[in-house]
C-alpha positions in Angstrom: 0.0 0.0 0.0 1.2 3.7 -0.7 1.9 5.9 2.0 0.8 9.5 2.0 2.3 12.2 4.1 0.3 15.2 4.9 1.8 18.3 3.2 0.5 20.5 5.9 1.4 18.7 9.3 4.0 16.1 8.0 2.3 13.2 9.6 1.2 10.1 7.8 -2.4 10.0 6.5 -4.8 7.3 7.0 -5.5 5.1 4.0 -9.3 5.5 3.5 -10.5 3.2 0.7 -14.0 3.8 -0.5 -15.3 0.9 -3.0 -16.9 3.4 -5.3 -13.6 5.1 -5.9 -11.3 2.3 -5.7 -13.3 0.7 -8.7 -11.9 3.6 -10.9 -8.3 3.3 -9.5 -8.6 6.2 -7.0 -6.7 5.9 -3.7 -7.9 8.0 -1.0 -6.0 9.1 2.0 -7.2 11.3 4.9 -5.3 13.5 7.4 -7.7 13.7 10.4 -5.7 16.3 12.1 -5.7 18.7 9.2 -9.1 17.7 7.7 -7.4 17.1 4.3 -8.1 14.5 1.6 -5.7 13.1 -0.8 -7.0 11.5 -3.7 -4.4 9.9 -6.2 -4.6 8.1 -9.5 -2.0 6.9 -11.6 -1.7 10.1 -13.7 -3.8 12.5 -11.7 -4.2 13.7 -8.0 -5.9 16.3 -5.9 -5.9 17.8 -2.6 -9.2 18.8 -0.8 -9.4 20.8 2.4 -12.6 20.5 4.3 -14.1 23.2 6.8 -17.5 24.0 8.4 -18.6 27.7 8.1 -22.0 28.7 9.8 -22.9 25.0 10.3 -22.4 24.2 6.5 -19.7 21.8 5.1 -17.3 23.2 2.4 -14.5 21.4 0.3 -11.8 23.5 -1.3 -10.1 21.3 -4.1 -6.9 21.8 -5.8 -5.5 19.6 -8.6 -2.0 18.9 -7.8 0.6 20.6 -10.3 -2.2 22.6 -11.9 -3.3 26.3 -11.2 -6.8 25.6 -10.7 -9.3 25.1 -7.7 -13.0 24.6 -6.9 -15.0 25.4 -3.9 -17.9 23.0 -3.2 -20.7 23.0 -0.6 -21.6 19.6 0.8 -25.2 19.1 1.9 -24.4 15.4 2.9 -20.7 14.8 4.0 -19.2 11.6 3.5 -17.2 9.6 6.1 -13.5 9.0 5.2 -13.2 5.4 4.4 -16.9 4.6 4.5 -18.8 6.7 2.1 -18.4 9.5 -0.5 -19.7 13.1 0.0 -23.2 13.5 -1.6 -25.5 16.4 -2.6 -22.5 18.5 -3.5 -23.0 22.0 -5.2 -20.1 23.8 -7.1 -20.0 27.2 -5.8 -17.1 28.6 -7.9 -14.0 27.5 -9.9 -10.7 29.3 -9.7 -8.6 29.3 -13.1 -5.5 30.7 -11.6 -4.5 30.1 -8.1 -0.7 30.5 -8.4 0.4 32.6 -5.4 -2.9 32.1 -3.5 -1.9 30.1 -0.3 -4.8 28.0 1.3 -3.9 25.9 4.3 -6.0 24.1 7.0 -5.3 27.0 9.3 -6.8 29.7 6.9 -9.3 28.0 5.0 -12.1 28.9 7.0 -11.4 32.6 7.2 -10.9 32.6 3.4 -14.3 30.9 2.8 -16.0 33.2 5.0 -14.4 36.3 3.2 -15.4 34.9 -0.3 -18.9 33.8 0.5 -20.5 37.4 0.4 -19.3 37.8 -3.0 -20.2 34.4 -4.5 
């Protein structure tokens, strides 16, 4: 099994396989400390930061090695290693995120500042 180290805290993540995703070759890892999900496939990977704002769950997803990201609202959050997120709504896509630094420590404040404009 692959090992995924969290890029934010440096600790090993938890391998969190979900059958629906494994079928398509996706390997899912989750850092419970940082609330960060890593999804890897042979030629593609993404990092997703999760946070709650005003009682609603959000996911900020960045494609590794690419300069775009998406912000999602999740009405039915999944459970790492158990089930996928459901009832998701894409709020906004960012086409050029170079120079924008989003971390587990600042994601909540960033989303709070973006929401009034979206």
